[in-house]
Every structure is written in C-alpha cells, then in structure tokens.
C-alpha positions, 0 to 999 in steps of 0.5 A: 548770745552775742549782742543785738545790733544798735544800727538801721536796716537799709532796704529799697523799692527795688535792686539798683535804687542806690541802697549801697550808696545811701548806706554809705551815706550813712555810714559817713554821716554818722561817722560825722557825729563822732560814731564808729560805725559797721556797714554790713551786706548779709548777702551779696551776689554778683562778683568779679575777679582782682587779683585772684579774689572775687569781689563785689562793689557792694561789700568793697564801698561798704568797708571803706565807708565804714569807720574804722574800715573793715575787712571784706569777710567782716562785711559780708556773710555770704558772697555768691558770685552770679549777679541774680537773685540770692537763692538761685546764685547760691543754687548755681555754686551747690551751697546754701544760705545760712540764716543764722550765719546771717543774723550772727554776723551782724551780732559780731558787728554789733560788738565793734561799732556803735551802729551797725548799718545793714543793708538788705539786698533787692527790695524788702521780700527778696527770697534767701533760704526755703520759705525765709527771705530778707523781710525775715532777716529784717524781723529778726534783727529788728531794727529800724528800717530806712527806704531808699526810694529810686525815683523812676515811674512807678516808685509810688506805688513801690514804696507805699507797697514796701512800706505796708511790708515794713509795717506788717512784719512789725518793724519801724519804718524810721525814714526814707531817702529818695535817690535820682536814678533817672536824671530825666524823670519828669514830675519828680517834685510833684512825685516826692511830695505825694511821698512826703504825704504819704508817708508821713500820713500812714507810716510817720516816716520823715524824709531824710534827704534827697540824692540828686544825680551824681556823675561821680557818687561817693560817701561823702556826697551822699552824706551830705545830702542826708539829716540823720537827726531823726535817725540820731534819736531813734539811735539814742532811744534804742 
C-alpha cells in the first residue's frame, strides 16, 4: 500500500471559480514555508494540441507551481480531450475513469513531497465513474478540504450547500477562499461578511483570504492573498 497523502483537497462552489489559481497559490504559499509541494489534478477535461502534445491549462499550471516542478504525467492521472463533464468526456473517447488509478496517483505523490494539494474537477459532487464521483474521491483520500468560493450572485447558497456536502462525507472543511471572478459584483463586502459568519459558526471554517480580480493571475499573486497558518496547524497534526 502506498502512503496516504498529507495535504489538502481543493474544491469549489462550481466550475470556473478559480480552483486552479487558488491551488497554485496554496502550493506557492506552502513552499514559502519551506515545504516541498506537489499539485495533483486527478482528472482534467479539456485539452489543446501544442507541438503534437495534448495540454490542459490547469495541469500545466499545477506542474509549474509544484516545488520542485513536476511532469504532467505525475500531476494528472486521467487527461481527457473534451471540455465537458469527465464521465461524458471519457465516454466520447471510449474510456473508463478508474477510481483506483486516481487514488494511486495521489499516493505516489505522497512519497515525493511534504504536502500534496489535490484539485478536484468542477464542484464537489461531479460524477466520474458510474455512481462514483469527486466527493467519493475526496472521502477516499480523507484530506482536509479547502473551499474556493467564486464571488458572484448565488455564491452564498452554493458555498453553504457545498460545505454541507463536505461535512456529510465526514470530511473537515479546513478553510475557504473567496475569489472575485466578477469584478462588477455588487454588495461584495456584505456577501463576504455573511460567508465569514456562516462558515465560521456552522463549520468552524476560517477565511483564508480573498483573491481580487487579477488582470494577470499567477501563483505568486494568489499566494500573497492567502493566510496558510490555519492549514499548517492541521498539516502538523496529520
């Protein structure tokens, strides 16, 4: 049996809310603390051909943000071409997503880094194979969860429902990060205050930071917005 990873599972309130940016920021911030880090995207759907090689932007970003950097085959266990739900993308290619392969990929990285940051696909309950989905993967890995909340209309409901789903799987919500994906969103501060109060009161989940709208997103820029001290305490106890 390969070692169980020491690390974090990053999920989001939806797709396109900044999970990869925050995951890369966490990798950078943890590396700043002297830790070796490995990003892991078990399943990635959506590629483009570059020099005869199929490349997924999220996987490439996690490869570069890992310390030391990692090859794509280590960072992603299942790369799919179509930019759609993974189980559909796999069916289009005549493939089946293997739960054991996804879990083994995380365990391999556990022997190569102090901390593995696992980025889920889409939201928390995305189907992957049969009745097995990203929530099952998170439960199998049993890592503390970091929730990325994309700040837009509807984020309060999405964040609280996701937090409930995380708890229902017996997992710890170790913290949450707000990401300003809509720079024109009204009442942003009021929404943030509500999230801070509700997630702290009901889930004991600290606010790890808010990533502003960035014209040039980068791991460094995201890391500078994050407070990883609460996560370091959990990792030290693992």
